[in-house]
C-alpha positions in Angstrom: 100.5 96.9 170.3 96.7 97.4 170.0 95.1 99.9 167.7 95.6 103.5 168.5 93.1 105.4 166.3 92.0 108.7 167.6 89.0 110.3 165.9 91.2 112.8 164.0 93.5 110.1 162.8 90.6 107.7 162.0 88.9 110.4 159.9 92.2 111.2 158.1 93.0 107.6 157.3 89.4 106.7 156.2 89.5 109.7 153.8 92.6 108.1 152.2 91.8 104.4 152.2 88.6 103.8 154.1 90.1 101.9 157.1 91.9 102.4 160.3 95.6 101.3 160.6 97.6 100.1 163.5 100.1 102.7 164.7 102.9 100.1 164.1 102.0 98.2 161.0 103.1 94.7 160.1 105.1 94.2 156.9 102.0 93.0 155.0 100.0 96.1 156.1 103.0 98.3 155.2 103.0 96.8 151.7 99.3 97.3 151.3 99.6 100.9 152.5 102.4 101.6 150.1 100.4 100.2 147.1 97.4 102.2 148.2 99.5 105.4 148.2 100.8 104.5 144.7 97.3 103.9 143.5 96.2 107.3 144.9 98.4 109.0 142.3 98.3 106.6 139.3 99.6 109.0 136.7 102.4 110.3 138.8 103.4 106.7 139.7 103.3 105.6 136.1 105.5 108.5 135.0 107.9 107.8 137.8 108.2 104.1 136.8 108.8 105.0 133.2 112.5 105.7 133.7 112.9 102.2 135.3 110.8 100.6 132.5 113.0 102.2 129.8 116.2 101.3 131.6 115.4 97.7 132.4 113.9 97.1 128.9 117.0 98.5 127.3 119.3 96.3 129.4 117.3 93.2 128.7 117.0 93.9 125.0 120.7 94.7 124.6 121.9 91.7 126.5 119.5 89.4 124.6 120.4 90.8 121.2 124.1 90.8 122.0 123.9 87.1 123.2 122.0 86.3 120.0 124.6 88.0 117.8 127.4 86.1 119.6 125.6 82.8 119.1 125.0 83.6 115.4 128.7 84.3 114.9 129.7 81.1 116.7 127.2 79.0 114.8 128.4 80.4 111.5 132.0 79.6 112.4 131.0 76.2 113.6 129.4 75.5 110.2 132.8 75.9 108.7 134.1 73.1 111.0 135.7 73.1 114.4 139.4 73.5 115.1 140.0 74.5 111.5 142.9 76.3 109.7 142.8 77.6 106.2 146.1 77.7 104.4 146.1 80.1 101.4 148.7 81.1 98.8 150.7 84.1 100.0 152.7 86.9 98.4 155.1 85.7 95.7 158.1 87.8 94.4 159.4 87.1 90.9 162.3 89.1 89.5 161.9 91.7 92.2 158.2 92.2 91.5 155.8 91.4 94.3 152.8 89.7 92.6 150.5 90.0 95.6 148.6 87.5 97.7 147.3 84.5 95.8 148.8 85.6 92.5 150.7 82.3 92.2 149.7 78.8 93.2 152.3 78.2 95.9 150.4 75.3 97.5 150.2 71.7 96.3 148.5 68.4 97.2 151.9 67.2 98.5 152.0 70.1 101.0 148.6 68.9 102.3 149.8 65.3 102.6 153.0 66.4 104.3 151.1 68.4 106.9 148.8 65.5 107.6 151.7 63.1 108.0 154.2 65.2 109.9 152.2 67.5 112.2 151.0 65.1 115.0 148.0 67.3 116.1 146.4 67.4 112.6 143.4 65.1 112.1 142.9 65.6 108.4 143.8 68.0 105.5 141.6 68.9 102.5 143.3 70.4 99.5 140.9 72.0 97.1 140.5 74.3 94.2 137.4 76.3 93.1 135.9 78.2 90.3 132.6 79.9 89.5 130.7 78.8 86.4 127.3 77.9 84.9 125.6 74.6 85.7 122.9 73.4 83.3 120.3 70.7 83.9 117.6 70.2 81.3 116.1 73.6 80.7 117.4 75.2 83.9 120.8 76.8 84.6 122.5 78.3 87.7 125.7 80.2 88.2 127.5 78.9 91.2 130.8 77.9 92.8 132.3 74.5 91.9 134.9 73.1 94.3 137.3 70.3 93.5 137.9 68.3 96.7 139.1 65.0 98.0 137.5 62.9 100.8 139.2 64.9 103.6 137.1 67.9 102.7 133.9 66.5 104.2 135.6 65.4 107.4 137.4 68.8 107.8 134.2 70.8 107.2 132.1 68.4 109.3 129.6 68.3 106.4 127.4 65.3 105.6 125.1 64.5 102.7 121.3 64.8 103.0 120.6 62.3 100.2 122.7 60.1 98.0 126.3 59.5 98.9 129.8 61.1 99.1 132.7 60.4 96.7 134.3 56.9 96.7 138.1 56.6 96.8 138.2 55.4 93.2 136.2 58.4 92.0 138.7 60.7 93.7 141.8 58.9 92.3 140.5 58.6 88.7 138.8 62.0 88.6 135.5 60.6 87.5 132.8 63.0 86.3 130.5 62.9 89.4 129.1 65.9 91.3 127.5 66.5 94.7 125.2 69.5 94.8 124.5 72.0 97.6 120.9 72.5 98.5 120.6 75.9 96.9 122.0 74.6 93.6 119.8 71.5 93.7 116.7 73.5 94.3 117.4 76.0 91.5 118.3 73.3 88.9 115.7 70.7 89.7 113.0 72.5 91.7 111.8 72.2 95.3 111.4 68.6 96.6 112.8 66.9 93.5 115.4 64.2 94.0 118.3 64.9 91.5 120.2 61.7 92.3 121.3 60.0 89.0 120.5 63.1 86.9 123.1 64.7 84.6 124.4 68.3 85.1 126.6 70.0 82.5 129.4 72.0 83.9 131.2 74.0 81.2 129.6 71.7 78.7 131.1 68.6 80.5 128.4 66.1 81.8 128.6 65.2 85.5 126.4 62.6 87.1 124.7 63.8 90.4 125.5 61.3 93.2 124.4 63.3 96.3 123.0 66.5 97.8 124.6 68.0 100.9 122.9 69.0 104.2 122.1 72.7 104.6 124.9 74.8 106.0 123.4 78.3 105.9 125.2 81.6 105.6 128.9 82.0 106.4 130.3 84.9 108.6 130.5 87.2 105.6 126.9 86.4 104.5 127.8 84.0 101.7 125.3 81.1 101.1 127.4 78.0 101.8 124.7 75.8 100.1 125.2 77.6 96.8 128.1 75.3 96.0 128.8 72.1 94.1 131.6 69.5 94.6 133.5 67.4 92.1 136.6 65.2 92.6 139.8 67.4 92.7 141.4 65.5 89.7 138.2 66.0 87.6 138.2 69.7 88.4 141.8 70.1 87.2 141.4 68.0 84.1 137.9 69.0 83.0 137.1 72.5 84.5 140.2 74.4 85.7 142.9 73.2 83.4 146.2 71.7 84.5 148.8 74.2 85.9 151.8 73.7 83.5 154.2 74.8 86.2 152.8 72.5 88.8 150.2 69.9 87.9 149.4 69.2 91.6 148.8 72.8 92.6 145.8 73.6 94.7 144.0 76.9 95.6 143.4 76.3 99.3 144.2 73.7 102.0 141.8 73.2 104.9 143.5 71.7 108.0 141.4 70.2 110.9 143.2 69.8 114.2 142.3 67.1 116.7 140.0 68.1 119.6 142.0 69.2 122.6 145.2 69.9 120.8 146.9 73.3 120.9 146.0 75.4 117.8 148.9 77.7 118.4 151.4 74.8 118.4 149.8 73.2 115.3 150.1 76.6 113.5 153.8 76.9 114.4 154.6 73.4 113.2 152.7 73.9 109.9 154.5 77.1 109.3 157.9 75.6 109.9 157.1 72.6 107.7 155.8 74.7 104.8 158.7 77.1 104.9 161.0 74.0 104.8 159.1 72.5 101.9 159.1 75.7 99.9 162.8 76.3 100.6 162.3 79.7 102.2 165.5 81.3 103.7 165.5 82.8 107.2 164.1 86.3 107.0 162.3 85.6 103.7 158.6 86.3 103.6 156.2 83.4 103.8 154.6 82.5 100.4 151.5 81.3 102.2 149.0 82.4 104.8 147.6 80.5 107.7 144.2 81.6 109.1 142.8 80.3 112.3 139.0 80.3 112.0 138.6 79.6 115.8 140.6 82.7 116.6 138.5 84.7 114.1 135.4 83.3 115.8 136.6 84.2 119.3 137.5 87.7 118.1 134.1 88.2 116.5 132.2 86.8 119.5 134.3 89.0 121.8 133.5 92.0 119.8 129.8 91.2 119.9 130.0 90.7 123.7 131.9 94.0 124.2 129.3 95.8 122.1 126.4 94.3 124.0 128.0 95.2 127.3 128.7 98.7 126.2 125.1 99.1 125.1 123.9 97.6 128.4 126.1 100.1 130.3 124.6 103.0 128.4 121.1 101.5 129.2 122.1 101.3 132.9 122.4 105.1 132.9 118.6 105.1 132.3 118.2 103.1 135.4 120.1 105.7 137.4 118.0 108.4 135.9 114.9 106.4 136.8 116.2 106.1 140.4 116.7 109.9 140.6 113.1 110.3 139.4 111.9 107.9 142.2 113.9 110.0 144.8 112.3 113.2 143.5 108.7 111.8 143.7 109.3 110.3 147.1 110.6 113.7 148.5 107.4 115.3 147.0 105.3 112.5 148.7 107.0 113.1 152.1 106.1 116.8 151.8 102.5 116.1 150.8 102.0 113.6 153.6 103.7 115.5 156.4 100.5 115.6 158.4 99.9 111.9 158.0 103.4 111.1 159.1 102.9 113.4 162.2 99.7 111.6 163.1 101.3 108.2 162.8 104.2 109.2 165.0 101.9 110.9 167.5 99.8 107.8 168.1 102.8 105.6 168.7 104.3 104.6 165.4 108.0 104.0 165.5 110.3 106.0 163.2 111.5 102.8 161.6 107.9 101.9 160.7 107.6 105.3 158.9 110.9 104.7 157.2 109.9 101.2 156.2 106.7 102.3 154.6 108.4 104.9 152.4 111.2 102.5 151.5 108.5 99.9 150.5 106.8 102.5 148.3 110.1 103.4 146.6 111.0 99.8 146.1 107.6 99.0 144.8 107.9 101.7 142.2 111.2 100.4 141.1 110.2 96.7 141.2 107.0 97.2 139.2 108.9 99.3 136.7 111.5 96.6 136.5 108.9 93.8 135.8 107.2 95.9 133.1 110.6 96.7 131.7 111.5 93.0 131.5 108.3 92.3 129.5 109.0 95.3 127.3 112.6 94.4 126.7 111.8 90.8 125.9 109.2 92.0 123.4 111.6 94.4 121.8 114.4 91.8 121.6 112.0 89.3 120.0 110.9 91.8 117.4 114.5 92.9 116.6 115.9 89.3 116.4 113.0 88.2 114.2 113.6 91.2 111.9 117.3 90.5 111.7 117.0 86.7 111.6 119.2 86.3 114.7 118.7 83.8 117.5 117.2 85.2 120.7 119.3 84.3 123.7 117.7 85.4 127.0 119.9 84.5 129.9 118.0 83.9 133.2 120.7 85.6 135.2 120.2 88.8 133.2 116.5 88.8 134.0 117.0 88.0 137.7 119.8 90.6 137.8 117.5 93.3 136.2 114.8 92.6 138.9 117.3 92.7 141.7 119.0 95.8 140.4 115.8 97.7 140.0 114.9 96.8 143.5 118.2 98.0 144.8 117.7 101.2 142.8 114.5 101.7 144.7 116.2 101.0 148.1 119.1 103.2 147.3 117.2 106.2 146.0 114.3 105.8 148.4 116.5 105.7 151.5 117.0 109.4 151.8 113.3 110.4 151.5 112.3 107.6 153.9 114.9 108.7 156.4 113.7 112.3 156.1 110.1 111.2 156.7 111.1 109.2 159.8 113.0 112.2 161.3 110.0 114.6 161.1 109.0 116.1 164.5 105.4 115.0 165.2 104.4 118.4 166.7 105.8 120.3 163.8 104.2 117.9 161.3 100.8 118.1 162.9 100.9 121.9 162.6 101.4 121.6 158.8 98.2 122.4 156.9 
């Protein structure tokens, strides 16, 4: 259609935007008119968008922080080694007295060798014992954990050395006095950037020669610094540091068990449990004198809890979006009331009702979309600040951002439909009579 701009209509429209519009506007013109209407009431539009900004920002921030927390948990568990079990001493009863978990050394090196040999899915086992003691190097000292290990430890934990080397089989077998330092220990004993290879460290007054420094592992799931550790051959730990268990000279504190990739962790656990019960001569119905902990299961549980929490927070934040949508509906109803005469003029000069409806829908959607975009920027900024403060990785999923934009647009369409429909159903004659 051509332009239909009576003098009264022209004057009215020029007072609003300085130009004459077609009675039936194109989509581009409708968008321009919608933005012009929003600019005419900047403060009101900004306050209306605030609910959308807060809702979208909260959703983006919570999803990003929740994803970061999940990744942090998984990375911490991965640092312990993939497909890993930890076998610990369990409750022991002597003379009818329950001594409690770990009160007696019920695990041995022979248990570890049997598991590795007789459970097909097991890749490697790593029996080890540990203690906390003072290390001295020159004029420096450091209180840390010392772990007696064999060669399977480094494979099970997927831990390599940064400098120097790992233990040789002869050093393990003979229990030679050599030590591998964690990075935290090396830094505190020898200083930053100093190579300690070949230096002597005294552990409980026993000299050990430094042969290597491990790669950094970072914190564990419970916040423990995994680099604040030193490693010596298991035989050396028993003979020089821990003392030989008179009841069982081959007793160990813990056995780490690594299962081959792709194998069933549940089946491996059942087979280990049956084997250990048989080796420890436990009768049917008798309580296990050991514990088997599946670190992968713990990781999945922790990651699932983080995901559930982030989804819960996102759901709460989504309520803000609904509140923002109600605010949009309220303002659009006010806008329809204020612009009744404009709507009547447009309908009187030939505009179709769907054109009027489209214009108000565009205004509502624009409010929601602009609020959504600002909310995304605000949410990303808040997530970055929080993750930096907590030291967590920031995980922003593109689908979450795209979903937030689409959802905010849908909010605008949903809550803008009724005001737009109400505007399109106005009677032109009644509307023109409105002062």
